[in-house]
C-alpha positions in Angstrom: 40.7 -0.3 31.6 42.9 -3.4 31.1 42.3 -6.2 28.7 43.9 -9.8 27.9 45.2 -9.7 24.2 47.1 -12.9 25.0 44.2 -15.3 25.3 44.7 -18.5 23.3 48.0 -20.2 22.1 50.7 -18.2 20.2 50.5 -19.5 16.8 63.4 -4.8 8.4 85.7 22.3 -12.1 84.3 25.3 -12.0 83.9 27.1 -15.4 84.0 30.8 -16.1 80.4 32.5 -17.0 79.8 32.5 -20.8 80.2 36.2 -20.6 83.7 36.1 -18.9 85.2 33.3 -21.2 87.7 34.7 -23.8 86.5 34.7 -27.4 88.4 34.0 -30.6 86.7 37.0 -32.0 88.5 39.2 -29.4 92.1 38.3 -30.2 94.2 40.1 -32.6 93.7 39.7 -36.4 96.0 37.2 -38.1 99.0 38.5 -39.9 97.6 37.9 -43.2 94.5 39.9 -42.5 96.4 43.2 -41.5 95.5 46.0 -43.9 98.2 47.3 -46.3 100.8 49.8 -44.8 99.8 52.4 -47.2 96.6 51.6 -49.3 96.4 55.0 -51.0 99.9 54.6 -52.4 99.3 51.1 -53.6 96.2 52.3 -55.5 98.3 55.3 -56.9 100.9 53.0 -58.3 98.4 50.9 -60.2 96.7 53.8 -61.8 99.7 55.5 -63.0 101.7 52.5 -64.0 102.8 52.7 -67.7 100.7 50.8 -70.0 102.1 48.3 -72.5 100.7 47.5 -75.9 98.9 44.3 -76.2 100.8 41.8 -78.3 98.8 38.9 -79.8 100.7 35.7 -80.4 101.6 35.0 -84.1 99.1 32.1 -84.4 96.2 34.5 -83.8 97.4 37.0 -86.3 98.2 34.6 -89.0 95.4 33.2 -91.2 95.1 29.6 -90.8 94.5 26.9 -93.4 90.7 26.5 -94.2 89.4 23.4 -92.3 86.2 21.7 -93.2 84.4 20.4 -90.0 84.1 16.7 -89.8 81.3 14.5 -88.1 83.1 14.5 -85.0 83.5 18.1 -84.9 79.8 18.5 -85.3 79.2 16.5 -82.2 81.6 18.4 -80.4 79.8 21.6 -81.5 76.4 20.5 -80.5 77.8 19.5 -77.1 79.2 23.0 -76.7 76.0 24.5 -77.5 73.9 22.2 -75.4 76.2 21.6 -72.4 74.2 23.3 -69.8 70.7 21.5 -70.6 72.4 18.1 -71.1 74.2 18.5 -67.6 70.9 19.4 -65.9 69.0 16.5 -67.5 71.7 14.0 -66.6 71.6 15.1 -63.0 67.9 15.0 -62.6 67.8 11.5 -64.2 70.6 10.4 -61.7 68.6 11.9 -58.8 65.4 10.0 -59.9 67.4 6.8 -60.3 68.7 7.2 -56.7 65.2 7.9 -55.2 63.9 4.9 -57.1 66.7 2.6 -55.6 66.3 4.1 -51.9 62.6 3.4 -52.1 63.2 -0.3 -53.3 65.5 -0.9 -50.4 63.2 0.5 -47.9 60.4 -1.9 -49.2 63.0 -4.8 -49.3 64.0 -4.0 -45.5 60.3 -3.7 -44.4 59.3 -7.0 -45.9 62.4 -8.8 -44.3 61.6 -7.2 -40.8 58.1 -8.3 -41.1 58.9 -11.8 -42.0 61.5 -12.1 -39.4 58.8 -10.9 -36.8 55.9 -13.2 -37.9 58.0 -16.4 -38.7 57.8 -18.7 -35.5 60.9 -19.6 -33.8 62.2 -23.1 -34.6 63.7 -23.5 -31.2 60.6 -22.3 -28.9 60.9 -23.5 -25.3 57.9 -25.5 -24.1 56.2 -24.1 -20.8 57.5 -25.9 -18.0 54.8 -27.9 -15.9 56.4 -26.7 -12.6 56.9 -23.0 -13.2 55.9 -20.7 -10.4 53.9 -17.9 -11.3 51.8 -19.7 -13.8 48.0 -18.5 -13.4 45.7 -21.0 -11.6 43.0 -21.0 -9.1 44.7 -21.6 -5.8 41.4 -21.8 -4.1 39.9 -24.7 -6.4 39.4 -27.9 -4.7 39.5 -26.4 -1.2 36.6 -25.4 1.4 37.7 -21.8 0.7 36.6 -21.9 -2.9 33.1 -20.7 -1.7 34.4 -17.9 0.5 33.8 -14.3 -0.4 36.6 -12.0 -1.5 38.3 -9.7 0.8 36.0 -7.0 2.5 32.9 -8.6 1.0 33.3 -11.5 3.7 32.7 -9.0 6.6 28.9 -8.7 6.8 27.8 -6.8 9.8 24.5 -7.9 11.6 21.5 -5.4 11.8 22.1 -2.9 14.3 19.6 -2.8 16.9 19.5 -0.9 20.4 21.3 -3.0 23.1 20.8 -2.2 26.8 22.0 1.3 27.3 23.2 1.5 23.6 21.0 3.0 21.1 20.8 1.9 17.5 23.2 4.6 16.4 25.7 3.9 18.9 25.5 0.0 18.0 26.0 0.9 14.3 29.2 3.0 15.2 30.5 0.1 17.3 30.0 -2.5 14.6 31.5 0.0 11.9 34.6 0.4 13.9 34.8 -3.4 14.4 34.6 -3.9 10.6 37.4 -1.4 9.8 39.4 -2.9 12.4 38.9 -6.5 10.9 40.0 -5.0 7.5 43.1 -3.2 8.8 44.3 -6.3 10.9 43.7 -9.1 8.3 43.3 -7.7 4.8 45.0 -4.3 4.3 48.4 -4.4 2.8 49.9 -2.0 5.4 49.4 -4.7 8.1 50.5 -7.5 5.8 53.9 -5.8 5.1 54.4 -4.9 8.9 52.9 -1.4 9.3 50.8 -1.6 12.4 50.0 2.0 12.9 46.8 2.1 10.8 45.1 -0.7 12.8 46.3 0.9 16.2 45.1 4.3 15.1 41.4 2.7 15.0 41.6 1.8 18.9 40.9 4.0 21.9 43.9 6.0 23.0 44.5 4.1 26.1 43.9 0.7 24.3 46.6 1.7 21.7 49.0 2.4 24.3 48.5 -1.1 25.8 48.6 -3.0 22.5 51.5 -1.4 20.7 54.2 -3.5 22.6 52.5 -6.7 21.7 53.3 -6.1 18.1 57.1 -6.6 18.9 56.6 -10.4 19.3 54.5 -13.1 17.6 51.5 -12.9 20.0 49.9 -10.4 17.8 49.1 -13.2 15.3 45.8 -13.7 17.3 44.8 -10.3 16.1 46.5 -9.4 12.8 48.5 -11.0 9.9 51.9 -10.1 8.6 53.3 -11.8 5.7 57.1 -12.4 5.2 58.6 -10.1 2.6 60.1 -13.1 0.9 56.9 -15.0 0.5 55.3 -15.2 -2.9 51.8 -14.3 -1.9 48.8 -13.3 -3.9 46.4 -10.3 -3.0 43.1 -12.2 -3.4 42.4 -13.1 0.0 39.0 -14.7 0.9 37.3 -15.3 4.1 34.1 -16.4 5.8 32.8 -15.6 9.3 30.0 -14.3 11.6 29.6 -11.3 13.9 27.6 -11.1 17.0 27.1 -8.4 19.7 25.6 -7.9 23.0 25.3 -5.3 26.2 27.1 -6.3 29.3 28.5 -4.7 32.5 32.0 -5.4 33.7 33.4 -3.8 37.0 30.5 -1.1 36.8 31.4 -0.3 33.2 28.6 -0.8 30.7 30.3 -2.2 27.4 28.8 -3.1 24.0 30.7 -6.3 23.2 31.1 -7.6 19.6 32.6 -11.1 19.0 33.9 -11.9 15.5 34.7 -15.5 14.3 36.4 -15.9 10.9 38.5 -18.1 8.7 41.0 -16.2 6.5 42.4 -18.0 3.7 45.8 -16.5 2.1 46.8 -17.7 -1.1 50.6 -18.2 -2.2 52.1 -19.0 -5.5 53.3 -22.7 -5.6 54.2 -25.2 -8.4 51.5 -25.7 -11.0 51.4 -29.5 -10.4 50.9 -29.1 -6.5 47.8 -30.5 -5.0 44.8 -28.5 -4.2 45.3 -26.6 -1.1 49.1 -26.6 -1.2 49.2 -22.8 -1.9 47.0 -21.7 1.0 47.5 -20.7 4.6 44.3 -20.5 6.7 43.9 -18.5 10.0 40.9 -19.3 12.1 40.4 -16.6 14.9 37.9 -15.7 17.5 38.2 -12.0 18.7 36.2 -10.3 21.3 35.9 -6.3 20.9 34.4 -4.1 23.5 33.3 -0.4 23.2 32.5 1.1 26.6 29.8 3.6 27.3 31.0 7.2 26.9 29.4 8.2 30.1 31.3 5.5 32.0 34.9 6.2 31.2 37.2 9.2 30.5 37.8 10.6 27.0 41.1 8.6 26.5 39.3 5.3 27.1 36.4 5.9 24.7 36.4 3.9 21.5 37.2 0.4 20.5 39.1 -2.1 22.9 40.4 -5.5 22.2 39.1 -7.7 25.2 40.5 -11.2 24.1 41.7 -13.0 20.9 42.6 -16.6 19.8 43.8 -17.9 16.6 45.1 -21.1 15.0 46.7 -21.8 11.6 46.6 -24.5 8.9 49.4 -25.1 6.5 51.5 -22.5 7.9 55.4 -22.6 8.0 56.2 -23.0 11.7 59.6 -21.2 11.7 58.0 -18.0 10.1 55.2 -18.0 12.7 57.7 -18.1 15.5 59.1 -14.9 14.2 55.8 -13.4 13.7 55.0 -13.8 10.1 52.8 -16.0 7.9 54.2 -18.2 5.1 53.1 -21.3 3.4 54.7 -24.5 4.1 56.8 -25.5 1.2 55.4 -28.2 -1.1 58.1 -30.8 -2.3 57.1 -33.1 -4.9 59.4 -36.0 -3.9 58.5 -35.6 -0.3 54.7 -34.8 -0.1 53.6 -36.1 -3.4 49.8 -35.7 -3.8 49.6 -34.5 0.0 49.3 -31.0 1.2 52.1 -30.3 3.8 49.7 -28.9 6.3 47.8 -32.3 6.1 44.1 -32.7 5.9 42.3 -29.5 7.3 39.3 -31.6 8.5 36.8 -29.3 10.0 39.3 -26.4 10.1 37.2 -24.3 7.8 34.0 -25.1 9.4 32.8 -22.4 11.8 30.2 -24.5 13.2 32.8 -27.0 14.6 34.7 -26.1 17.6 38.0 -24.3 17.2 41.1 -26.4 17.8 42.5 -25.6 21.2 46.0 -25.9 20.0 47.9 -25.4 16.8 50.6 -27.8 15.2 53.1 -25.2 15.4 
């Protein structure tokens, strides 16, 4: 089964183990630690040494003159008798004084730190009015302000039997299309360049046909990839509609599902940029087909991409040519109150015809 995915205009030092290391304890003892040559003889000399009579000095043997204690002497006698308790008491008082002083210092330091933290800086820098990254509603003032957020925008129609396809088969086909839309336009994997999750949803034969198309920019009709250097936001919004019908092509019975959506991708811009300057919109129309399982081999059963067309608004053309989506840069001196992509007109209106060409 062959399809036309190109319909429409085109829009990476050993150490020894501890047990083997020499130990200071294993070395010989120091010279001054050697035992005496003859300890027994030494003890014998001491025990049998000749004793000499104890001789007292003359001043101890002679009676001294009587001395009456003075007041200073009494103070000294008191200190001698109470030296131990006085020392302990003095040490205790000194320790208590040091503890009190340390506590006072801790309180003072804590008060200083608290004051330094609470006190406002005298040289605080005012918030720049053109800072990128300042929170703002990038959809405000644009037609996409009323769009639903991400997957909530993909609402399937009621599944009803269509020709040879019963209700269960129709529901399965619609579910597979919804998953493909999410993977191709919303999921981070595709947005950063990983195509395999999306390709894995297709029939094996369709997968083999589609993979080469992701080597160039033509896949933009089907999927969105955002440049790694782009400052984009995750809150993508969308609006669309889905229809389905049964038809036969070259003898193969098909359930055909058509999806028409406007996808709005927000990018961070200067706070004073006009409404819409931070959006890139992609409007697409994709036809998906699911062949009846009785009409094709097993490798062709599943989801196919029959045709696709997409146009963009406010997208940087140089990035698009390389297969990536990025917002046109808004320059205050050049664009002023205008959005670089110009007036979107009825671009966001699904009731209006899709433009046949894109400005890129």
